[in-house]
N, C-alpha and C positions, 0 to 999 in steps of 0.2 A: 169759639166757633170762626173758622176761616172764612174770609171775605174773599170773594172772588169778583173780579172786575169783567169777567167774561159775560157775553150776551148768551142769550138762550140758544141762538142759532149756533154760535161756537160749540157749546155743549152738546148739542144734537150732533154736529158734524163730527166732534171728537168722539161721541159714542158709536156712531157709525164706523169710523175709522178703526177704533179698537174691537168692536164686537162683530159688527155686521160683515166687513169686508172678509175678515179671515174666515168666517163661517161659510160665506159664498165661495172663496177659494176652495175650500175643502169639499164642497158638494162639486164644484166644477172639476177639480182635480179626479175626484171619484167617477164622474161621468165620462171623462176623457178616455179611460182605459177600460170600457166596456168588453173588449175582447180578452176572455180569460186565458187563452193559448199563450200569449206574450208573456204573462206575468207582471206584475206591477213592481216598479223599482222602489217606489215609496211605501213605507209599511202602514202609514195612516190611509192610504186609497182603499184598502180592503176592508177596512173597519166602517162598520154603518154610522151613519150621522147619529142615531140615536144612542150608540154607545158613548161618542164623546159627551153629549148632552147628559147622560146618566152618570158618567166618571165626574164630569164638570161638578153637577149637583151634588154627589156625594162628598167630593172635595170640599165644596163650599160649606156643607151642613157639618163637617167635621171640624173646618175652621171655625165655624161660629159657635158650635158647641164648646170647642177650646178657649176661645176668647171669653164666651160667657162664663165658663166655669172658673177662669183666671180672674175676672172682675168680681164674680160673685162670691168665690170661696178663699181663694188663695190671697189676693190683694187686701181683703179686709183682716186677715190674721197677720199680715205682714204689718200692715198700719197699726194694728192693735200691740203688736210686739213692740214697734218702734215708740208709739205713746206711752206704753208702760215703762220702756226703759229711759225716755225722756223724763216721765214723771219720778221715777226712781231717782235719777242722776240729781234733778233738781231738789227733790226732797231731802236728800243727804246733805246738800249745801245750806239749805235755810234751817234746819234743825240743829 
């Protein structure tokens, strides 16, 4: 486990800087160009905030599923094959 020397306030500030500030910036940019006749120059201004959150949640879900399937299925098979190979190599030397 990684030991951090950061205080709880530093972690809270880092959380706000990484997550909350960009979210507020996206909402602010979206509300600046409320006039539809000019058209927005940024692609993410026309997208609703809920779309960002939905795609972010979907991406996080896929990443978690991929990681858990790696840890639960692929990694134990890889370790078992390596263990069998080591036992086979050591068993040949001792006999």
